[in-house]
Phi, psi and omega in degrees: 000127180237139181222117175271146179209167178109355179292168177170192179262127180217149178284153174309136183092350180276185185229150169215154176236120178266147174237151175222121181257133180245143175259157179112154185265002184249016181310319186291350182276344192258139166288137181240155181216166173245142178227164174215154178224114177274159181305128176078002180240166177279157177292138184230153176290141176243307187202152178220155176219131186277158190286322195277285184269000176070020176297149183240157178207153192221156168287150182305328186291340186238353184299134179095342180246327183250145176230127177257142178214172180213156175226099188292333176298330185256002182056043188224149173232150184229155171228108178273121185243118178242162181050048186295149179236159177306325180287357170278353176302122183185171163270126184257138182231150166246162185197158168287150186225154164239107189065241178253010180257136175296146181235005181220188176283156179274142176260195180285136179269179179223136185271131176244125177237121180249118182267151181266000000 
């Protein structure tokens, strides 16, 4: 079970930090990722973090502005979003991943709205 939180309304150039809480005792074994779905568009990969060494990877559209991290002790993954743009407006979801593809069921997302 995954639940994202931390979304809200922010002006362009601002920052938000999203959190994703996971249930289960095997969280640390999974690569985790963030995805987003803007109105009228398909869901897309945003950022991922591997289970073992915690290496990270990003979509080109967010690289340099977003940072993904995790705390295995808290069964949580985070997405720090800086220099937000109106085109970042979307519902954000977390999921287990294989590369840039989701590998599990979707949990509840959180809405991020960036005003210009």
